[in-house]
C-alpha positions, -999 to 999 in steps of 0.1 A, spaced: 507 114 203 539 128 188 554 154 211 561 189 198 598 195 195 610 228 210 644 240 199 664 259 224 692 278 206 718 303 219 754 309 225 776 292 251 768 302 286 733 316 277 714 291 298 702 266 272 709 235 292 696 249 325 664 260 307 659 227 289 662 207 321 639 231 340 613 229 313 614 191 311 608 190 349 581 216 347 562 198 319 570 163 332 586 153 299 621 147 284 648 169 272 677 161 248 711 173 260 735 189 236 756 161 220 785 185 214 792 186 251 795 148 252 816 148 220 841 172 235 843 153 268 848 119 252 871 131 224 891 154 247 891 181 220 870 206 202 855 194 169 870 200 135 851 208 103 846 171 94 830 164 128 802 189 123 779 166 103 784 137 128 775 161 156 743 173 139 732 138 129 738 124 164 718 153 179 689 145 156 691 108 163 689 115 200 659 137 195 642 109 175 650 84 202 638 106 230 605 115 212 592 80 218 592 86 256 583 123 257 549 137 268 534 166 248 568 185 244 604 174 238 628 202 247 659 201 225 691 217 239 703 229 205 696 219 169 715 214 136 710 251 129 733 259 159 759 235 145 757 253 112 762 287 129 794 274 146 806 259 114 802 292 96 821 309 124 849 285 130 853 269 96 842 296 72 812 279 58 785 253 62 789 219 46 761 211 21 748 182 41 748 202 73 730 230 55 703 206 45 698 195 81 698 231 93 673 241 65 650 212 77 645 231 110 613 213 119 604 225 154 570 236 167 588 265 185 622 279 185 635 297 216 667 318 215 683 324 249 697 358 253 733 360 268 721 382 296 732 360 325 768 358 338 792 342 314 809 311 329 839 293 313 834 256 307 866 239 298 874 230 262 838 235 249 832 271 257 847 299 237 853 334 251 825 358 261 835 380 230 830 351 206 796 344 222 786 380 212 796 372 176 778 338 177 746 355 190 747 379 161 753 351 136 725 330 150 701 359 144 714 363 108 709 325 101 673 326 116 664 356 94 680 341 63 659 309 68 627 328 78 626 310 111 604 327 137 617 325 172 609 337 207 637 355 226 641 343 261 658 365 287 660 374 323 663 352 354 650 317 355 615 327 366 612 352 338 625 327 313 600 300 324 572 325 322 582 336 287 583 300 275 550 292 292 534 320 273 550 309 240 538 273 245 503 284 254 502 303 220 509 271 201 
């Protein structure tokens, strides 16, 4: 059985990674870490505009690879749509190929983590708390423009897990 892919989107320091790992443990399945984090660590720099499509393609390839071993759900810590949002913010637009990947947002459920937990700096990858507010707004604009329904996830971890449990039960 092909697992249902669950996209977890949100700004830096909004708890996406922590939530993805907790959900994978809770549902005894796999999660796909955000490739951007690895890219920044390996390259020792933040991405430039021409890196964006590579980041999105690699993220999707890792989802595809993980899907083979996932049970019922595959929790995805980000999606090409998030890469598109960052491209729009940092580079003034979204490359045509990246836009196609973002438009093909094919997830059974989209969760958007609210930046209501303490913001934590994270080296090169993490922008400022003020930029996170802008990215959160832009993410909502992109979701609305594409007609993508989503479930906002907020509160402490117990509240977040309960909200996701409820959303998954409704699938």
